[in-house]
Residue frames as qw, qx, qy, qz and C-alpha x, y, z in Angstrom:
[[0.791, 0.550, -0.152, -0.221, -47.82, 53.35, -4.92],
 [0.365, 0.657, -0.644, 0.142, -44.23, 52.74, -4.55],
 [0.464, -0.353, 0.699, -0.415, -44.81, 50.76, -1.37],
 [0.882, 0.204, 0.302, -0.298, -46.96, 48.30, -3.28],
 [0.685, 0.644, -0.340, -0.036, -44.46, 48.08, -6.09],
 [0.046, 0.590, -0.762, 0.262, -41.68, 47.24, -3.63],
 [0.647, -0.150, 0.625, -0.410, -43.82, 44.71, -1.87],
 [0.867, 0.423, 0.075, -0.251, -44.76, 43.10, -5.13],
 [0.505, 0.667, -0.542, 0.072, -41.15, 43.07, -6.36],
 [0.226, -0.476, 0.785, -0.326, -39.98, 41.37, -3.03],
 [0.794, 0.061, 0.496, -0.345, -42.67, 38.73, -3.36],
 [0.809, 0.556, -0.157, -0.111, -41.64, 37.95, -6.97],
 [0.242, 0.652, -0.698, 0.171, -38.00, 37.64, -5.87],
 [0.488, -0.285, 0.737, -0.370, -39.00, 35.19, -3.11],
 [0.886, 0.231, 0.315, -0.249, -40.89, 33.10, -5.51],
 [0.626, 0.667, -0.403, -0.014, -38.10, 33.17, -8.05],
 [0.078, -0.545, 0.797, -0.249, -35.69, 31.90, -5.39],
 [0.704, -0.043, 0.603, -0.372, -38.20, 29.11, -4.50],
 [0.835, 0.496, 0.040, -0.233, -38.61, 28.18, -8.16],
 [0.546, 0.692, -0.467, 0.069, -34.87, 28.10, -8.97],
 [0.230, -0.568, 0.742, -0.272, -33.68, 26.39, -5.92],
 [0.260, 0.104, -0.954, -0.107, -33.49, 22.62, -5.52],
 [0.637, -0.229, -0.047, -0.734, -36.90, 21.05, -4.87],
 [0.968, -0.208, -0.003, -0.141, -35.94, 17.47, -3.98],
 [0.686, -0.557, 0.401, 0.240, -32.88, 15.57, -2.97],
 [0.762, 0.285, 0.401, 0.420, -31.81, 14.72, -6.57],
 [0.293, 0.862, 0.103, 0.400, -31.74, 18.40, -7.47],
 [0.433, -0.873, 0.226, -0.002, -29.83, 19.19, -4.37],
 [0.789, -0.218, 0.440, 0.369, -27.24, 16.57, -5.31],
 [0.612, 0.559, 0.300, 0.472, -27.09, 18.07, -8.76],
 [0.034, -0.969, 0.054, -0.237, -26.48, 21.58, -7.30],
 [0.640, -0.652, 0.372, 0.165, -23.70, 20.14, -4.98],
 [0.800, 0.072, 0.435, 0.407, -22.15, 18.40, -7.96],
 [0.395, 0.812, 0.181, 0.389, -22.24, 21.56, -10.01],
 [0.317, -0.924, 0.205, -0.068, -20.72, 23.49, -7.04],
 [0.744, -0.444, 0.412, 0.282, -17.95, 20.94, -6.90],
 [0.715, 0.419, 0.343, 0.441, -17.29, 21.18, -10.67],
 [0.191, 0.886, 0.032, 0.422, -16.91, 24.93, -10.40],
 [0.511, 0.290, -0.472, 0.657, -14.43, 24.58, -7.55],
 [0.414, -0.590, 0.116, -0.684, -16.75, 25.72, -4.71],
 [0.827, -0.406, 0.333, -0.199, -16.44, 22.31, -3.04],
 [0.060, 0.548, -0.822, -0.145, -13.54, 19.97, -3.14],
 [0.610, 0.056, -0.726, -0.312, -14.02, 16.27, -4.00],
 [0.279, -0.106, -0.853, 0.428, -13.86, 15.10, -0.33],
 [0.230, 0.154, 0.382, -0.882, -16.40, 17.69, 0.80],
 [0.620, 0.097, -0.349, -0.696, -18.85, 16.65, -1.99],
 [0.526, -0.016, -0.850, -0.030, -18.46, 12.93, -1.08],
 [0.098, -0.135, -0.759, 0.629, -19.20, 13.64, 2.61],
 [0.390, 0.195, 0.142, -0.889, -22.19, 15.84, 1.77],
 [0.615, 0.093, -0.610, -0.492, -23.50, 13.12, -0.64],
 [0.426, -0.028, -0.886, 0.182, -23.01, 10.55, 1.97],
 [0.132, 0.113, 0.542, -0.823, -24.93, 12.58, 4.62],
 [0.560, 0.155, -0.123, -0.805, -27.88, 12.79, 2.27],
 [0.667, 0.121, -0.661, -0.321, -27.84, 9.22, 1.28],
 [0.189, 0.111, -0.898, 0.381, -27.28, 7.59, 4.71],
 [0.481, 0.052, 0.402, -0.778, -30.84, 8.49, 5.73],
 [0.768, 0.215, -0.295, -0.527, -32.00, 6.01, 3.13],
 [0.511, 0.266, -0.814, 0.066, -30.02, 3.09, 4.49],
 [0.826, -0.451, -0.050, -0.334, -30.99, 0.44, 6.96],
 [0.528, -0.616, 0.582, -0.048, -28.80, -1.50, 9.37],
 [0.856, 0.084, 0.503, 0.080, -28.94, -4.53, 7.19],
 [0.610, 0.788, 0.006, 0.081, -27.51, -2.54, 4.27],
 [0.232, 0.808, -0.474, 0.263, -24.18, -1.94, 6.02],
 [0.773, -0.503, 0.336, -0.191, -23.97, -4.75, 8.57],
 [0.074, 0.423, -0.900, -0.071, -21.30, -7.47, 8.66],
 [0.807, -0.079, -0.383, -0.443, -23.26, -10.63, 7.89],
 [0.805, -0.476, 0.270, -0.229, -23.53, -13.29, 10.55],
 [0.973, 0.077, 0.063, 0.206, -21.22, -15.76, 8.68],
 [0.518, 0.609, -0.188, 0.571, -18.54, -13.06, 8.56],
 [0.436, -0.820, 0.133, -0.345, -18.70, -12.17, 12.25],
 [0.533, 0.290, -0.698, 0.379, -15.73, -13.03, 14.41],
 [0.651, -0.603, -0.022, -0.460, -17.07, -14.30, 17.68],
 [0.206, 0.302, -0.861, 0.354, -15.82, -16.07, 20.79],
 [0.669, -0.450, -0.553, -0.212, -17.64, -18.46, 23.14],
 [0.463, -0.770, 0.198, -0.391, -17.97, -17.86, 26.82],
 [0.866, -0.395, 0.307, 0.006, -16.28, -21.21, 27.63],
 [0.735, 0.615, -0.222, 0.179, -13.49, -20.95, 25.06],
 [0.790, -0.397, -0.035, 0.467, -10.05, -21.88, 26.34],
 [0.212, -0.808, 0.143, 0.531, -7.39, -19.07, 26.33],
 [0.363, -0.215, 0.634, 0.649, -5.55, -20.16, 23.19],
 [0.268, 0.532, 0.716, 0.363, -8.73, -20.10, 21.11],
 [0.054, -0.921, -0.311, 0.229, -9.79, -16.65, 22.39],
 [0.287, -0.703, 0.305, 0.575, -6.31, -15.23, 21.74],
 [0.395, 0.091, 0.735, 0.543, -6.14, -16.79, 18.26],
 [0.226, 0.759, 0.579, 0.195, -9.39, -15.01, 17.31],
 [0.127, -0.938, -0.069, 0.315, -8.17, -11.66, 18.62],
 [0.390, -0.523, 0.489, 0.579, -4.71, -11.88, 17.02],
 [0.404, 0.235, 0.738, 0.487, -5.92, -13.16, 13.66],
 [0.173, 0.772, 0.559, 0.248, -8.66, -10.64, 13.20],
 [0.358, 0.086, -0.100, 0.924, -7.20, -7.60, 14.89],
 [0.267, -0.691, -0.391, -0.547, -10.63, -6.18, 15.97],
 [0.003, 0.316, -0.514, 0.797, -11.21, -4.40, 19.25],
 [0.576, -0.045, 0.384, -0.720, -14.68, -5.82, 20.03],
 [0.239, 0.056, -0.948, -0.205, -16.04, -9.51, 19.84],
 [0.731, -0.248, -0.144, -0.619, -19.55, -10.79, 20.22],
 [0.115, -0.270, 0.920, -0.261, -19.57, -13.54, 22.93],
 [0.635, -0.118, -0.593, -0.482, -21.81, -16.56, 22.08],
 [0.683, -0.375, 0.421, -0.464, -23.81, -18.25, 24.75],
 [0.455, -0.270, 0.849, 0.006, -23.28, -22.06, 25.34],
 [0.703, 0.444, 0.539, -0.136, -25.82, -22.94, 22.67],
 [0.411, -0.123, 0.500, 0.753, -23.83, -20.94, 20.08],
 [0.168, 0.602, 0.653, 0.427, -27.00, -19.31, 18.84],
 [0.166, -0.944, -0.270, -0.092, -27.47, -16.29, 21.05],
 [0.404, 0.528, -0.282, 0.692, -25.19, -13.40, 21.80],
 [0.594, -0.604, -0.456, 0.272, -24.52, -13.03, 25.63],
 [0.274, -0.894, 0.003, 0.355, -22.50, -9.78, 25.43],
 [0.582, 0.769, -0.158, 0.211, -19.44, -8.13, 24.02],
 [0.776, -0.434, 0.056, 0.454, -15.78, -8.65, 24.81],
 [0.203, 0.963, -0.177, -0.016, -13.34, -5.84, 24.47],
 [0.837, 0.321, -0.294, 0.331, -9.74, -6.74, 23.57],
 [0.078, 0.643, -0.397, 0.650, -8.42, -4.27, 26.04],
 [0.720, -0.462, 0.242, -0.458, -10.36, -5.97, 28.76],
 [0.988, 0.055, -0.118, 0.078, -8.85, -9.29, 27.73],
 [0.533, 0.518, -0.387, 0.546, -5.38, -7.84, 27.87],
 [0.325, -0.600, 0.379, -0.625, -6.07, -6.44, 31.38],
 [0.919, -0.270, 0.033, -0.287, -7.27, -9.97, 32.41],
 [0.886, 0.226, -0.228, 0.335, -3.93, -11.53, 31.28],
 [0.337, 0.604, -0.335, 0.640, -1.80, -8.69, 32.70],
 [0.343, -0.549, 0.321, -0.691, -3.42, -8.42, 36.17],
 [0.818, -0.259, 0.380, -0.345, -4.19, -11.95, 36.90],
 [0.459, 0.515, -0.716, -0.110, -1.32, -14.11, 35.60],
 [0.159, 0.138, -0.943, 0.258, -1.52, -17.80, 36.55],
 [0.458, 0.121, 0.570, -0.671, -5.22, -17.45, 37.68],
 [0.414, 0.376, 0.822, 0.112, -8.03, -19.59, 36.07],
 [0.007, -0.004, 0.418, 0.908, -9.03, -18.08, 32.79],
 [0.110, 0.632, 0.752, -0.153, -12.66, -16.74, 32.94],
 [0.148, 0.228, 0.273, 0.923, -13.82, -13.98, 30.53],
 [0.211, -0.664, -0.714, -0.068, -17.21, -13.70, 32.32],
 [0.272, -0.711, -0.281, 0.584, -16.24, -10.69, 34.41],
 [0.248, -0.294, 0.337, 0.859, -15.08, -8.95, 31.21],
 [0.137, 0.449, 0.766, 0.439, -18.24, -9.43, 29.19],
 [0.107, 0.188, 0.164, -0.962, -20.15, -6.20, 28.58],
 [0.514, 0.493, 0.597, -0.368, -23.77, -5.82, 27.74],
 [0.280, 0.165, 0.664, 0.674, -24.60, -6.14, 23.97],
 [0.338, 0.454, 0.137, -0.813, -26.85, -3.69, 22.16],
 [0.369, 0.322, 0.828, 0.274, -29.46, -5.14, 19.73],
 [0.306, 0.458, -0.036, -0.834, -31.06, -3.32, 16.91],
 [0.742, 0.460, 0.463, -0.153, -33.59, -4.41, 14.23],
 [0.543, 0.036, 0.524, 0.655, -32.25, -4.85, 10.71],
 [0.195, 0.758, 0.487, 0.387, -34.65, -2.19, 9.57],
 [0.354, -0.769, -0.164, 0.507, -33.11, 0.49, 11.87],
 [0.438, 0.873, 0.043, 0.210, -32.32, 3.56, 9.88],
 [0.749, 0.127, -0.193, 0.621, -28.61, 4.23, 9.75],
 [0.080, 0.590, -0.106, 0.796, -28.92, 7.94, 10.61],
 [0.667, -0.610, -0.014, -0.427, -30.91, 7.10, 13.73],
 [0.933, -0.206, -0.172, 0.239, -28.46, 4.38, 14.68],
 [0.513, 0.384, -0.189, 0.744, -25.56, 6.90, 14.43],
 [0.317, -0.660, 0.026, -0.681, -27.54, 9.17, 16.80],
 [0.878, -0.454, -0.060, -0.138, -27.87, 6.28, 19.29],
 [0.809, 0.162, -0.249, 0.507, -24.20, 5.48, 18.90],
 [0.230, 0.503, -0.207, 0.807, -23.29, 9.02, 19.88],
 [0.455, -0.600, 0.071, -0.654, -25.79, 9.59, 22.61],
 [0.910, -0.377, 0.009, -0.173, -25.36, 6.25, 24.38],
 [0.069, -0.776, 0.627, -0.011, -21.60, 6.01, 23.76],
 [0.789, -0.143, 0.594, 0.059, -21.45, 2.49, 22.39],
 [0.070, 0.582, -0.593, -0.553, -19.51, 1.35, 19.30],
 [0.155, 0.078, -0.928, -0.330, -21.09, -1.95, 18.23],
 [0.668, 0.058, 0.318, -0.671, -24.65, -3.26, 17.84],
 [0.265, 0.035, 0.952, 0.147, -25.88, -6.72, 17.09],
 [0.472, 0.148, -0.289, -0.820, -28.46, -6.68, 14.21],
 [0.368, 0.121, 0.892, -0.233, -31.48, -9.00, 14.61],
 [0.158, -0.180, -0.688, -0.685, -33.95, -10.08, 12.04],
 [0.519, -0.317, -0.133, -0.783, -37.69, -10.08, 12.46],
 [0.847, -0.262, -0.435, -0.158, -37.66, -13.43, 14.25],
 [0.543, -0.800, 0.243, -0.071, -35.08, -12.30, 16.80],
 [0.929, 0.004, 0.139, 0.342, -32.26, -14.18, 15.16],
 [0.338, -0.674, 0.283, 0.593, -28.83, -12.84, 14.81],
 [0.666, 0.717, 0.204, 0.016, -28.43, -11.28, 11.29],
 [0.632, 0.453, -0.118, 0.617, -25.05, -9.58, 11.68],
 [0.435, -0.665, -0.241, 0.557, -23.36, -6.69, 13.44],
 [0.320, 0.797, 0.125, 0.497, -22.70, -2.99, 12.75],
 [0.533, -0.397, -0.235, 0.709, -20.16, -0.62, 14.25],
 [0.013, 0.887, 0.156, -0.434, -19.99, 3.08, 14.52],
 [0.218, -0.471, 0.554, 0.651, -17.08, 2.91, 11.94],
 [0.289, 0.337, 0.813, 0.377, -19.38, 1.28, 9.40],
 [0.102, 0.865, 0.465, -0.159, -21.80, 4.15, 9.78],
 [0.122, -0.835, 0.173, 0.509, -19.16, 6.86, 9.53],
 [0.351, -0.190, 0.703, 0.589, -17.55, 5.22, 6.52],
 [0.309, 0.615, 0.702, 0.183, -20.88, 5.59, 4.68],
 [0.036, 0.963, 0.204, -0.173, -20.46, 9.32, 5.08],
 [0.114, -0.870, 0.384, 0.287, -16.71, 10.10, 4.79],
 [0.737, 0.506, -0.439, -0.088, -15.54, 6.95, 2.96],
 [0.918, -0.110, -0.350, 0.153, -13.31, 4.11, 3.90],
 [0.397, -0.811, 0.401, -0.152, -11.26, 4.29, 7.06],
 [0.481, 0.480, -0.729, 0.087, -7.95, 2.36, 6.89],
 [0.787, -0.378, 0.367, -0.321, -8.09, -0.92, 8.80],
 [0.566, -0.353, 0.734, 0.128, -6.68, -4.40, 8.74],
 [0.714, 0.410, 0.566, 0.039, -8.27, -5.08, 5.41],
 [0.295, 0.916, -0.095, -0.254, -6.67, -2.23, 3.49],
 [0.864, 0.268, 0.039, 0.424, -4.01, -3.01, 0.95],
 [0.408, -0.805, 0.058, 0.426, -0.96, -1.11, 2.10],
 [0.374, -0.437, 0.463, 0.674, 1.77, 0.93, 0.27],
 [0.445, 0.548, -0.195, -0.681, -0.52, 1.80, -2.59],
 [0.006, -0.107, 0.945, 0.308, -0.34, -1.84, -3.88],
 [0.641, -0.020, -0.238, -0.729, -3.49, -3.00, -5.56],
 [0.899, -0.092, -0.405, -0.143, -2.87, -6.70, -4.57],
 [0.189, -0.615, 0.654, -0.398, -1.51, -7.91, -1.23],
 [0.633, -0.002, -0.774, -0.004, -0.81, -11.47, -0.12],
 [0.534, -0.516, 0.311, -0.593, -2.43, -12.50, 3.12],
 [0.627, -0.288, 0.697, -0.194, -1.14, -16.06, 3.30],
 [0.233, -0.054, 0.898, 0.368, -1.31, -19.25, 1.17],
 [0.020, 0.372, 0.770, 0.519, -3.76, -18.66, -1.70],
 [0.139, -0.822, -0.526, 0.170, -5.39, -15.69, -0.11],
 [0.341, 0.128, 0.112, 0.924, -5.15, -12.05, -1.23],
 [0.070, 0.756, 0.427, -0.492, -6.61, -8.72, -0.63],
 [0.349, 0.260, 0.479, 0.763, -7.30, -6.76, -3.87],
 [0.150, 0.382, 0.156, -0.898, -8.47, -3.22, -4.36],
 [0.539, 0.579, 0.589, -0.160, -11.70, -2.91, -6.29],
 [0.300, 0.888, -0.098, -0.335, -10.06, -0.31, -8.46],
 [0.473, -0.371, 0.687, 0.408, -7.34, -2.71, -9.65],
 [0.491, 0.503, -0.409, -0.582, -7.18, -2.76, -13.45],
 [0.950, 0.046, 0.232, -0.204, -8.19, -6.07, -14.85],
 [0.719, 0.569, -0.353, 0.186, -5.05, -6.37, -16.99],
 [0.018, -0.624, 0.653, -0.429, -3.00, -6.02, -13.89],
 [0.733, -0.234, 0.504, -0.392, -5.02, -8.70, -12.10],
 [0.941, 0.328, -0.024, -0.082, -4.71, -11.03, -15.04],
 [0.492, 0.620, -0.534, 0.298, -0.91, -10.59, -15.19],
 [0.283, -0.536, 0.643, -0.469, -0.59, -11.09, -11.43],
 [0.727, -0.092, 0.583, -0.352, -2.77, -14.30, -11.30],
 [0.010, -0.222, 0.849, 0.479, -1.88, -15.51, -14.81],
 [0.371, 0.447, 0.795, -0.176, -5.60, -15.68, -15.74],
 [0.107, 0.161, 0.534, 0.823, -7.73, -14.29, -18.52],
 [0.114, 0.627, 0.600, -0.484, -10.60, -12.32, -17.11],
 [0.395, 0.673, 0.470, 0.412, -12.45, -10.41, -19.80],
 [0.319, -0.388, -0.058, 0.863, -11.00, -6.91, -20.35],
 [0.145, 0.349, 0.544, 0.749, -13.27, -5.63, -23.14],
 [0.260, -0.731, -0.529, -0.344, -16.41, -4.43, -21.17],
 [0.506, -0.854, -0.113, -0.042, -14.84, -3.36, -17.81],
 [0.327, 0.752, -0.398, 0.412, -11.70, -1.65, -16.72],
 [0.203, -0.523, 0.638, -0.528, -11.61, -2.68, -13.02],
 [0.208, -0.065, -0.962, 0.161, -12.07, -5.85, -10.94],
 [0.233, 0.302, 0.545, -0.747, -14.94, -4.01, -9.03],
 [0.490, 0.340, -0.155, -0.788, -16.77, -3.35, -12.19],
 [0.437, 0.174, -0.844, -0.259, -16.46, -6.94, -13.34],
 [0.117, -0.117, -0.916, 0.365, -17.63, -8.38, -10.06],
 [0.317, 0.312, 0.361, -0.820, -20.58, -6.07, -9.76],
 [0.517, 0.271, -0.488, -0.649, -21.65, -7.10, -13.27],
 [0.328, 0.006, -0.944, -0.042, -21.76, -10.68, -12.21],
 [0.042, 0.306, 0.760, -0.572, -24.13, -9.85, -9.36],
 [0.043, 0.598, 0.633, 0.490, -26.26, -7.67, -11.50],
 [0.342, -0.893, -0.151, -0.250, -26.25, -5.07, -8.59],
 [0.128, 0.694, -0.533, 0.467, -23.91, -3.75, -6.00],
 [0.738, -0.219, -0.633, 0.083, -23.12, -6.69, -3.66],
 [0.523, -0.800, 0.113, -0.272, -23.02, -6.53, 0.07],
 [0.005, -0.620, 0.758, -0.203, -20.04, -7.38, 2.21],
 [0.552, -0.147, 0.783, -0.246, -19.60, -11.16, 2.72],
 [0.832, 0.455, 0.204, -0.242, -21.18, -12.02, -0.71],
 [0.375, -0.439, 0.701, 0.419, -18.93, -13.96, -3.16],
 [0.764, 0.580, -0.006, -0.281, -18.67, -14.95, -6.76],
 [0.658, -0.288, 0.584, 0.378, -16.40, -17.36, -8.58],
 [0.589, 0.760, -0.125, -0.244, -14.93, -16.52, -12.03],
 [0.631, 0.567, -0.521, 0.092, -12.50, -18.82, -13.80],
 [0.808, -0.169, -0.505, 0.252, -12.17, -20.85, -10.54],
 [0.247, 0.218, -0.346, 0.879, -11.18, -17.64, -8.65],
 [0.285, -0.713, -0.637, 0.067, -13.30, -16.76, -5.69],
 [0.063, 0.401, -0.062, 0.912, -14.07, -12.98, -5.14],
 [0.368, -0.632, -0.661, 0.168, -15.51, -12.29, -1.72],
 [0.008, 0.787, 0.084, 0.612, -16.58, -8.65, -0.98],
 [0.528, -0.223, -0.509, 0.642, -14.75, -7.38, 2.19],
 [0.100, -0.489, -0.220, 0.838, -15.48, -3.64, 1.94],
 [0.103, 0.385, 0.613, 0.682, -18.27, -2.01, -0.13],
 [0.248, 0.377, 0.429, -0.783, -20.96, 0.60, 0.12],
 [0.583, 0.572, 0.551, -0.172, -23.89, 1.35, -2.25],
 [0.379, 0.856, -0.162, -0.312, -21.64, 3.10, -4.80],
 [0.516, 0.639, -0.570, -0.014, -18.56, 0.94, -5.10],
 [0.951, -0.231, -0.128, 0.158, -16.61, -2.13, -4.05],
 [0.124, -0.921, 0.364, -0.067, -13.58, -1.05, -2.12],
 [0.063, -0.553, 0.829, -0.052, -11.77, -4.28, -1.27],
 [0.921, 0.027, -0.202, -0.333, -12.13, -7.97, -2.10],
 [0.567, -0.432, 0.701, 0.011, -10.67, -11.16, -0.65],
 [0.708, 0.483, -0.375, -0.353, -9.46, -13.27, -3.56],
 [0.656, -0.306, 0.690, 0.006, -8.69, -17.03, -3.37],
 [0.456, 0.481, -0.593, -0.457, -7.29, -18.48, -6.63],
 [0.957, -0.017, -0.121, -0.264, -7.78, -22.10, -7.46],
 [0.700, -0.470, 0.499, 0.200, -5.29, -24.76, -6.18],
 [0.193, 0.626, -0.636, -0.409, -2.53, -25.35, -8.75],
 [0.954, 0.156, -0.069, -0.247, -3.08, -28.35, -10.77],
 [0.648, -0.492, 0.562, 0.149, -0.68, -31.23, -10.09],
 [0.378, 0.610, -0.571, -0.399, 1.54, -31.92, -13.06],
 [0.969, 0.059, -0.090, -0.225, 1.17, -35.53, -14.36],
 [0.683, 0.441, -0.480, 0.330, 4.96, -36.04, -14.47],
 [0.084, -0.499, 0.559, -0.657, 5.34, -34.78, -11.01],
 [0.782, -0.232, 0.271, -0.511, 2.58, -37.05, -9.70],
 [0.938, 0.220, -0.266, 0.014, 4.18, -40.06, -11.51],
 [0.451, 0.486, -0.562, 0.495, 7.52, -39.22, -10.05],
 [0.384, -0.481, 0.469, -0.633, 6.08, -38.89, -6.65],
 [0.943, -0.070, 0.049, -0.320, 4.55, -42.31, -6.97],
 [0.792, 0.373, -0.426, 0.228, 7.88, -43.81, -8.08],
 [0.071, 0.544, -0.567, 0.614, 9.67, -42.19, -4.99],
 [0.647, -0.345, 0.357, -0.579, 7.04, -43.43, -2.58],
 [0.982, 0.058, -0.093, -0.155, 7.44, -47.04, -3.99]]
């Protein structure tokens, strides 16, 4: 009798655990969030676990750098043009365009280019021996499977193609990892905790978390401050959704282009304010001087 009672008790306990445990991903996230609120997980650990769960829902096209934002070189580019692309962008890998400019013929590593200049000074410039094979993936490729292929095959960049075989963009292993652990510092990050950083004439990198009142003061503009606290919130509202990298919107003549974003937030924007208006008096004075 007691044996039956123990067996029945154990069965009910197992059923109770099944009933009270998370039954889908949303409930699991709620449980993790509750654990974080009670101090069982720190904020970084919770963010990574959330990223791991959500990355399976993403496709390559969701995190890729769009084609119009890709920094490429051509197989027949002269040395100054190739070096300019490498120095200005600061990337470590570059898609190499074929002569028609429409197809990718391979990948050029900046370290191979450096070796070419260091070991063959004065020799005719030819990047052909340095070009490595490119990896192509469909834009519907699941990001978690892409990460597995990155690791197993030990490559760091893949060219994303659309259903017609055209180049849609590129994705790197860093892009995938950032979906899990958050942003990794790179050349687009605003340094020294500054929210706004100048990157040349009329071009700035701005953190998405920059308060709108700070932005207005810096750029002497009047973006609305009543509905949203941050620049990211205002820009996202203009799209009506979370924008992808490379997408842009113009507000009060100011162009906001998304440089870094995921499905949850905009991290960094490239901002280009309008050209300053020419004062009538200055224009007239300039005309007098020229005459």
